[in-house]
C-alpha positions as CSV (number, residue, x, y, z in Angstrom):
1,X,-44.4,-21.2,-30.6
2,X,-45.9,-19.1,-27.7
3,X,-49.5,-20.2,-28.3
4,X,-48.4,-23.9,-27.9
5,X,-46.2,-23.0,-24.8
6,X,-49.1,-21.2,-23.1
7,X,-51.3,-24.3,-23.6
8,X,-48.7,-26.6,-22.0
9,X,-48.1,-24.1,-19.0
10,X,-52.0,-23.9,-18.6
11,X,-52.2,-27.7,-18.3
12,X,-49.3,-27.7,-15.7
13,X,-50.8,-25.2,-13.8
14,X,-54.2,-26.7,-13.7
15,X,-52.8,-30.0,-12.5
16,X,-50.7,-28.1,-9.9
17,X,-53.7,-26.1,-8.7
18,X,-56.0,-29.3,-8.5
19,X,-53.3,-31.1,-6.4
20,X,-52.9,-27.8,-4.3
21,X,-49.1,-27.7,-5.1
22,X,-47.4,-24.6,-3.9
23,X,-46.1,-24.0,-7.4
24,X,-49.4,-23.7,-9.3
25,X,-49.1,-19.7,-9.1
26,X,-45.7,-19.6,-10.6
27,X,-46.8,-22.0,-13.4
28,X,-49.8,-19.7,-14.2
29,X,-47.5,-16.8,-14.5
30,X,-45.4,-18.6,-17.0
31,X,-48.5,-19.2,-18.9
32,X,-49.4,-15.6,-18.9
33,X,-45.8,-14.6,-20.1
34,X,-46.3,-16.7,-23.0
35,X,-49.6,-15.3,-23.7
36,X,-48.1,-11.9,-23.7
37,X,-45.4,-12.8,-26.0
38,X,-48.1,-14.2,-28.3
39,X,-49.7,-10.9,-28.5
40,X,-52.7,-12.0,-26.1
41,X,-52.5,-9.1,-23.8
42,X,-55.8,-9.2,-22.4
43,X,-55.5,-13.0,-21.4
44,X,-52.2,-12.3,-19.9
45,X,-53.6,-9.6,-17.6
46,X,-56.5,-11.8,-16.6
47,X,-54.4,-14.7,-16.0
48,X,-51.9,-12.9,-13.9
49,X,-54.6,-11.0,-12.2
50,X,-56.1,-14.1,-11.1
51,X,-52.6,-15.3,-9.8
52,X,-52.1,-11.8,-7.9
53,X,-55.5,-11.8,-6.4
54,X,-55.1,-15.4,-5.1
55,X,-51.4,-14.5,-3.7
56,X,-52.7,-11.6,-2.0
57,X,-55.5,-13.4,-0.3
58,X,-53.1,-16.0,0.8
59,X,-50.5,-13.5,2.0
60,X,-48.0,-14.8,-0.5
61,X,-46.3,-11.5,-1.0
62,X,-43.2,-13.2,-3.2
63,X,-45.9,-14.6,-5.6
64,X,-47.7,-11.3,-5.6
65,X,-44.5,-9.4,-6.6
66,X,-43.7,-11.9,-9.3
67,X,-47.2,-11.4,-10.7
68,X,-47.0,-7.6,-10.5
69,X,-44.7,-6.8,-13.4
70,X,-46.8,-8.9,-15.8
71,X,-49.9,-7.1,-14.8
72,X,-48.3,-3.7,-14.9
73,X,-46.7,-4.3,-18.1
74,X,-50.0,-5.6,-19.8
75,X,-52.4,-3.2,-18.0
76,X,-50.7,-0.1,-19.6
77,X,-52.1,-1.2,-23.1
78,X,-49.8,-1.3,-26.0
79,X,-46.4,-2.0,-24.4
80,X,-44.6,-0.1,-27.4
81,X,-46.2,2.9,-26.1
82,X,-44.9,2.9,-22.6
83,X,-42.9,6.0,-21.1
84,X,-39.1,5.7,-20.3
85,X,-38.9,4.0,-16.8
86,X,-42.2,2.2,-17.1
87,X,-42.2,-1.5,-17.3
88,X,-43.6,-3.1,-20.4
89,X,-41.7,-6.3,-20.6
90,X,-42.7,-9.7,-19.1
91,X,-40.3,-10.8,-16.6
92,X,-37.8,-13.7,-18.2
93,X,-39.1,-17.2,-18.3
94,X,-37.2,-19.6,-16.0
C-alpha cells in the first residue's frame, strides 16, 4: 500500500539526509510520489517543495527538475481537473 511505502521512503530519506548522502533528495521525492498516490496531495506537495528548495539552494538543477513535476502536478489541486497538456501525474517510481 502507498501509505506504507511512503513511511519506508521517509525512513530511507531521513537516514540518507542524516548521513548527508547525495541521494537523500531523490529518496524524499520517492516518498512524495507515494504520498501523491495515497491521495495525500498536500503532504506530497510539501515534501517535494522542500526537496526543490534544497536543490535550488545547492544548485542541483537535476534534482530540482526531478522534483518539479510532482510539485506542479500536486500544486494544481485535484489532478483530475487538469487541462489538456498540463502535468498532473507523478513521475514513475524507479
